[in-house]
C-alpha positions in Angstrom: 100.8 70.5 116.7 98.8 67.7 119.1 101.8 68.4 121.5 101.4 72.4 121.4 97.5 71.8 121.9 98.7 70.1 124.9 101.0 72.7 126.2 103.8 72.2 124.9 105.8 75.3 124.6 109.0 73.7 122.9 107.0 71.8 120.6 105.2 74.7 120.1 108.2 77.0 119.6 110.0 74.1 116.9 106.7 74.0 115.1 106.6 77.4 114.0 110.4 77.6 113.4 109.7 74.7 111.2 106.9 76.1 109.3 108.2 79.4 108.7 110.5 78.8 105.7 107.9 76.9 104.1 105.2 79.7 104.7 108.1 82.1 102.8 108.5 79.6 99.6 104.4 80.0 99.8 104.2 83.3 100.0 106.9 83.9 97.5 105.2 82.1 94.8 102.5 85.1 95.0 104.4 88.1 96.4 107.5 89.4 94.8 107.8 92.2 97.2 109.8 91.3 100.3 108.5 93.1 102.9 104.9 92.2 101.8 106.4 88.6 101.8 107.5 89.0 105.4 103.9 90.7 106.2 102.0 87.8 104.7 103.9 85.3 106.8 103.7 87.0 109.6 100.0 86.9 109.0 99.5 83.2 108.4 101.6 82.7 111.7 99.0 84.8 113.8 96.5 83.2 112.1 97.9 79.9 112.9 98.0 80.5 116.6 94.6 82.1 117.1 93.2 78.9 115.1 95.4 76.2 116.7 92.5 75.3 119.0 91.2 74.1 115.5 93.4 72.1 114.3 92.2 67.9 114.1 94.9 65.9 115.4 93.9 63.3 113.7 94.0 64.9 110.7 97.2 65.6 108.6 98.9 68.9 109.9 100.3 70.1 106.3 96.8 70.7 104.5 94.8 72.6 107.6 98.5 74.9 107.3 98.2 75.4 103.8 94.5 76.0 104.0 95.6 79.0 106.2 98.3 80.4 104.5 96.8 80.2 101.5 93.6 81.9 102.7 95.9 84.8 104.1 98.0 85.1 101.4 95.5 85.6 99.0 93.7 88.3 101.5 97.0 90.0 101.7 96.7 90.1 98.1 93.5 91.4 97.9 94.2 93.7 100.9 97.2 95.5 98.7 95.2 95.7 95.3 92.9 97.8 97.2 95.4 99.9 98.7 97.1 99.9 95.6 94.2 101.3 93.3 93.8 104.4 96.0 97.4 105.3 95.7 99.5 107.3 92.8 103.1 106.2 91.7 105.2 108.9 92.7 107.6 109.3 90.0 110.3 111.5 91.0 112.0 110.9 87.5 109.9 113.0 85.7 109.7 116.3 88.5 112.1 118.9 87.3 112.7 122.1 89.5 113.7 125.6 88.4 116.7 127.4 89.0 116.2 130.1 91.8 117.3 132.7 89.8 114.8 131.7 87.4 112.1 133.9 88.9 114.0 136.7 90.4 112.5 139.2 88.1 109.1 138.6 89.3 110.0 137.8 92.9 111.4 141.8 92.6 108.2 143.0 90.9 106.0 141.4 93.6 108.5 142.9 96.3 108.7 146.4 94.9 104.4 146.5 94.4 104.5 145.4 98.3 106.7 148.4 99.3 105.0 150.7 96.8 101.8 149.9 98.9 102.9 149.9 102.1 104.7 153.8 101.0 100.8 154.5 100.3 99.5 153.3 104.0 98.9 156.3 106.7 102.3 156.7 108.5 101.6 155.0 111.9 100.3 151.9 110.0 103.3 152.1 107.5 105.9 152.3 110.3 104.3 149.0 112.1 104.5 147.2 108.6 108.0 148.4 108.0 109.3 147.6 112.0 107.4 144.7 112.2 106.8 142.5 108.7 110.1 144.6 106.8 112.6 144.4 109.5 111.5 141.5 111.4 111.3 143.0 114.8 109.5 141.9 118.0 106.6 143.4 118.8 108.7 144.7 122.0 111.3 146.3 119.3 109.5 148.4 117.7 107.3 149.6 120.8 110.4 150.7 121.8 112.0 151.9 118.8 108.6 153.5 117.6 107.7 154.8 121.6 104.4 153.6 121.1 102.6 150.7 123.0 102.6 147.0 121.6 99.2 147.1 121.4 99.4 150.5 119.2 101.6 148.4 116.9 99.4 145.2 117.1 96.3 147.6 115.8 98.7 149.4 113.4 99.4 145.9 111.9 95.8 144.7 111.4 94.6 147.7 109.6 97.8 148.1 107.8 97.3 144.3 106.7 93.1 144.6 106.0 94.1 147.8 103.8 97.1 145.8 102.1 94.4 143.0 101.6 92.0 144.9 99.7 94.4 146.5 97.3 96.0 143.2 95.8 92.6 140.8 96.7 89.9 141.0 94.3 86.8 142.0 95.9 85.0 139.2 97.3 87.7 136.9 97.9 88.6 135.7 101.4 92.1 134.7 102.5 
């Protein structure tokens, strides 16, 4: 480390290569997850790099390194503990999905109710809803087929949607 402080890049590179396995062993004592352990080792190496000017060559290097490593390990554990306390584990084993055919009756009933409601609309609104929403025609296609303008179709669709919302949504609800 003293040579690295003096500007010897090769000595610094060798130092980092030599301490990395030791730092992994220190981190492995406290951290079981491999990714978290590697993150912690990288954090220690970054801290060593940022604090290298504080090392006193007259003192042993090991205790200085271990002090930094222990602080970074504890900081990482605290951070993961805070994050973990706010996260909910996802247990996909307990999820069940209903068969697509399970709700066919309900969907058919809803579709029938919507079609009946559309049938009660005034002719222009009913035609606009059928072409644009049920048959999924573009505005231009529907305008050509009905002989009305795009603007008139937009207005009719808007009015039809407003009327249908009034039929299906309870009073006072917003949607």
